[in-house]
N, C-alpha and C positions, 0 to 999 in steps of 0.2 A: 416333717410333722410340723405346721404352726403350731407353736405355742399359746396359751391363754394364759393369764396373770392378771391377779387383783391387787397386787400391790408394785406403788411407783418404783421406776429405779432410772428416773431420768427428768430433765427439764426439759420442758415444749420451747422451741426455740422461738425467737422473736420475731418471724417473720409471718406467724400462724395468723389467718385473717377468717371470719365467721362467715357462711357456717362449718366451711372443711377448707383444708388444703389438701390437695391430690400430690401425694408423692411416685413417680415414675420412676422405675431401676430400668436403666438405658435409653440410652442417647444416640441411637440408630433413626433410620427413618418412622418405623411406626412410631417411635417413642415421642421425637420431635411433632408430628403431623398430629398426634395425640395430645403433644401438649401445647399448640399452638391454637387448636381447636375448643379445649378447654379456658385457655387464656383469653380468646375472642368471647367468651359469654362469661367473663368476670371470675373465673373460678383460679383460685390462685394454685401454683405449679412447680414444683421444686424436681429438677431433673437429676439423677444421680446416677452417674458414668463410672465405671472402673477403669477406661484407660487413661491416662492423664493429657492427654490431647484426643481430642475428637476427629474422627476423618472418616469418610468412605471408605469399605474395603469392597474389593474386588474390581468392576469395573463398570461395560454399560448396565442400565435399569430400563425397562419400559412401562408405561402404565396407560392401559386401555380409556377408550372415551367415559366410559360409567366410570372409571375411578378418579378421573379429572373432574369428572360430579363432583365426586365425595371429597375430592382433597379443596374443591370450591366450595362445599359445604362447611368444611372445617374451620377453613380460610382463605379468603378469596387470593390475598396474597401468595399461597402457596402455588395453586395453579396458574398466577402471573409470572411466578419463576419458572414453571415448565414453560411458559410462551417463549421466555426468554432466551433460557438454555439448552431446550429439546432441540429437538429432528421429529418434523412428521413423518410418519407413514399412516399414509391412506390407502393402503392395499390388504385384500384379504389374506388370510392366513395361506402359504404356500410351501409346498416342498419341493427338494431335488431328490431324485432316488441316484445317489452316488455311489453304488454298488456297481451301474451301468459304465464298466470299465473301457469299454472299446469306444464309445461315444466321443466325438468331441463337440464338450456341451459352448464354447466361441463359435460355432456355425448356430447356434440356435439364434433366431429372430426374435425380436423384442415380446413379443406375444406368445412366445414360446418355451419360455426361460423353464417352466415349471411342471413336473409332472401332477399332482395331488395340489390341488386348489378347493379351498371351502366356498361353498356359495353362503357365505355371512360376512358381511361389511365391517367395516370395524377402522378406528383412526386409531392410530396409536404414537403417543408421545416418548421418544429414546431420546437418554440423555446419560453423563456420566457419573456415576455414584457420587464420588465425591466431588464433584462440583454441585451437585443438590445439595447435600449435607452441610457443605459451608454456607450456601444460600439461606438454609433455613436457619442456621445458627445463628444467622444477622438478624434475623425477626425475634429471638428470645430477648426479654428486657435481663438488663443487667443483675447478676446471682441467682437467677434461674436456675445453671446450669452448672453443677458442683461436681468437678473431675477427680481422678484417682479415689472412688469410694465404690471399692468391691465389696458387697453383701455377703454378710455371711448368715446371719439370722433373724427373724421376724418373730415377735411376739404380740398377741392382740390381748388389750388389754380391757376386761370385762367391766371395771371400776370406771374410767373415764370414758370410754367409745375410742381409744383413741391407739396406734399401731406403733412399737417401738421398731426401729431398722437397729441392728448392728453389725458396723462395718471392720473389714479386717483389721482397717488401722487403729483400731481400740475407739472409736466412737460411737456414741449412739444418737439416733435422733428419733424424736416424738414425734411421730405424724397425725393431723387430726384424721383418723380413722379410715383414709384410703390408700392403699398401695397397689401399684399397677406395675405386672411386671412385664417390659417390653423388652426383655436384654435376650433374644435369638434363641436360636436353634437348642443352642445346649444350656438354657436358662436356670440359674439359680434358684430364681422364684418357685417357676416350675416343680423344681427337684424338691424345695421347703413343701408343694402344695401337697405331692403327692406322699410321701415319706420316706425315710431312709430303707432302701431294699427294694422300694418299688418299682419295677422295670417302668413305668409310665411314667416314673420322673426323671429320664434320662432318653435321650433319641437315640437312632438304631441305626447303623450303615446300612445303605439300601444296598449294596453290594453295587456302586457304580462311582467313579470319579469324575472331576472335571479340571479342566486346565482351561484357565482367563489370563488373557492380557488385551493389550491395546497395540492396534498396527496401524501405522501409517496410511493414509489413503494414497500416496506417491506408489507405496508399494505393492498396496491390493488391487489399484487398477488395471494394472498392465496383466494380473494374472486373472482377475475374476471377472476384466469385461463390465458386461452393462448387470451384472450380480453385485458388483460394489456398491450400487448406488440403492438398494435395497436390504431387506431383510430377508436372507434366504434361512432356511433349514436343511441340513443336506443329512440324507439320512441313509444307512449301510449295515450290515450286517455286524454286529457289536458293538458299534460306536455311531455318534451321531456327529453334526458340527451347528453351531448357529453362528453367522456372521450378518452383523446389519451396521450401517454408519452412525455415529453418536455425533459427528460434524461434519464439515465438509474437508476436514483436517484426518480423522482420524475413523479408524473402525472396530468394534467390538468382533473378538476372538471369543468363541466359548465350545470345547470340544468336550462330549462326553463319553465316557470310556466303561464297557462293563467288565465289573470285577466278581465273577463268581467264584472265581477259584482263590481270593484273598482276602482275608479280613484284613480291617483297618490298621495301623502299624500300633499308630499312639492315641486312644480317644482323649486325650486331653488336650491333644492338637487338631485344629480344623482343616489345617494345611502340612504336607511334608514339601521337601526339597524333589526335585525330579529334573527330566532334561528333555530338550525337542527331541532326540531319539526315543526315547517313553512314547510321545507321542505318535511319532511317524510309524513306530511298529503297531499301535494301532489302527492306520487307515491304511495297510497297505494292500487290501481291497479294494480303496475306492478310487474314483477315476482321479486319471492325471490331473486335473486342475485342481481338487485336492489335494494331491500331494505335494503339486509345484508350492500351493500358498504355504503349506506347512515348512517348506525350506527356508520361508524368511521370518518364522520364528524366532525370538531371541535363543539362543543354547540354554540359559537357564531357564527353568519352569518352575512355578508352585502347583503341587498337584492338590485340590481340594476333594476333602471325602463330603460324598452327599450321604446325608443325614437326613430322616425323617421321624412319624410319629405314626405311621400306619400299622405296624406291628404291636403297639402298646400305647393306645389313645388315652389320653386322662378322662376321665370319668366326669368332672367336673373341671370347667374352668376356673372356677370362684371357692372361696372358701371364708365368708363371712366377709370382712372388709378387705379381703385381696384378692387380684384377679390377675390373672396373665392374659394377653392379647399376641397377635401376629405370631412370628416364629416359636415363641416362647407358648403358645397354646399350641400349636400347629403346624408345625415344621414342615416342611414339604419340598420333594424335589424340585426342579426349577423348570420343566420341562411343558407348564401354560404359560410359562411368563407371567403369572399371577403372584406369585407368595406374597411379594411385598402389598399388590392389590388388594389382596384377601385380609391382610393386616390394615389396611388404610378402612375396609369395610367394618371390621371390629370397631376402631375409631371411634367411627360415625354413630354406630351406638352407644358405646360409651359415653359419646359426649353427649350424645341428645338424653339420655337417662340421669347422667350424673346433673345437668342442667335442670331437670326435673326434681332431682331429689334438692340442689342447691334452693330453688324455687321455694317447697314446699320447708324449708326449714327455715329458710329466712323467714319467711311469713309467720312463723310459729314461735312464738315469744317465750312459751315455755318449753322449749326444746330442751330435752335432758342428754346425757351421754347417750342413754339406751336409745331414746326416741332417733337419733342422730345414727345411731350405730344400725337400728331396724329399716330406716330408709335408704341407708348406703348398700346395705345387704340384700335388701328385694331388689334394688339398681341391679346388683351383681348377678342375683339368681334370674332377673328378667336378660339380659347380657349373656348368660349359659344358655340359655331355653330359646333365644331367637338365632344365635352364631353358631352352637356347635355342630351342629347338624350338614349345615353347608359347608364349614370350612373344615371339617373329619373329610365329608366327600371329594372335597376337593384335595386334598393328599393321597387318596387313594385312584383319584383320576389321573394327577399328572404323575402316579408311579406306571401306570398303565400306559401312557402317552408315551414315557420315554421308554418302553420295551417294544410301543410301535414303530418309534422312531429307529431301533437297531434292529427291525423285522424278528423279533422273539418271537411273537405270539402265531403259531399253527393255523388256529384260525384265519388270520390277513394272511392272503393267499397274495393279492394284486392290488393295486393305486383303489381302482372301487372300495372295494374293502376297507381300503386305510382310510380314507375319504367318508364312509358311512359310518364306521363305530367315532372317527374324532368329531364327527359333528354333533353326533347325538351327546358329547358331550360339551364340545366348545361352546355352544348357544349356550347352555347354564352354565359357562364361566362367564362370556361376556358380554352377556344382555340381561344383568340381573338387576332387578327393580328395589334399587337400595331406598328410592323413598317410599315404596310400600310397607319395605322391612323398617324406617324409623316410624311411621302410623302403626306398624305394630309394638314395636318397642315401648310407645306410648302408652297404649293401648293395656300391653301387659304389666307393664309397672304401676297403672294408677289402679288395675286391678289387684296386682297384690297387694299396694299399699291399702285398698279397700277392704281386703279380707283382714288386714293386719288389725285393723281398726275395731271392726266388730266386734 
């Protein structure tokens, strides 16, 4: 639980700027996008990242056309980066039924590659996660990013309207009322919001593991042929696989394996060491094309535990002037390829309403610590009201899509069932009206402030 106090315990840093500064916990893709969106609106930001070196974790990542628009709204330089480093995929969502063991997929023509297609046009940009993080960091002003800062506790001060953050290195920082947790699926800010012993404070194992790596296209093309140049989801009993190019030189590989019979070995770690043989064993019933692809994988692999928040969702994403966003609020499995995208949507709402709060406080010469705290807490209440339903629905829908991709649902008997079930949810995932959400956010915030002032 985040504590409240009326006694001063630390000094305000020299970089405080009126009317408030935002402290972001976590320097991943969501934290960086959020920071750039706030900075573009002249709201000062400090990012506190526990790692001593900021780098992208994982391999490839993709963003839908809607999410690209959201990024441009945050800061046009972000979408410009995507255009520079990304690979554009303009095809509808498609799947290959790799449980067809006896078919020679290499004999399929260009128009016959896929067994299931969605009649949903989309434009996706695919890129390497580490490259994106590196490029986003370059856009930050000097001194904005503080590395090696592992959060320990948060204290909201009722007398000054400020928030005191304690770090594991023994330091304390007093922030101007706004703390945003963007510290990922195993968020410590989330844990503090929920309170000790609350199961919603931690993510839970979704009984599924992932194996991710990058493979040279020179090794992929001779095996996958026409499939090497497009995004493909390969579905089969108990496992699935995603392949797509992230440049002309490398292909992203992500295998997903059901783990119903075992728990995650170490909840303090998100990855454990694995081997190529372990992956091969999970795909023994797949088409020979996929089994040949697995042979070119590196012998040493990392097994990623897939955690989500479906079973124990947060009842609120906010507590006073503290909030969580992205995976820290609603971590999901990756089967819609929209986990980061949903977090970018969070950032759009947060940037919009914090800008409104900033404008309101800037024009109020008589603003007090209490009025500042009230303006920000009402902004966060709006964020929670606007974002929680959609983001938690996405967690459930992604879990279901993972089950479909492994033919685990008894009511899904054939390709037509698969497409129908997926289409009902995919249209909601990928064709979201974020501009309407921006307007709803502004209206909700203004109404909350009007009710407060009555």
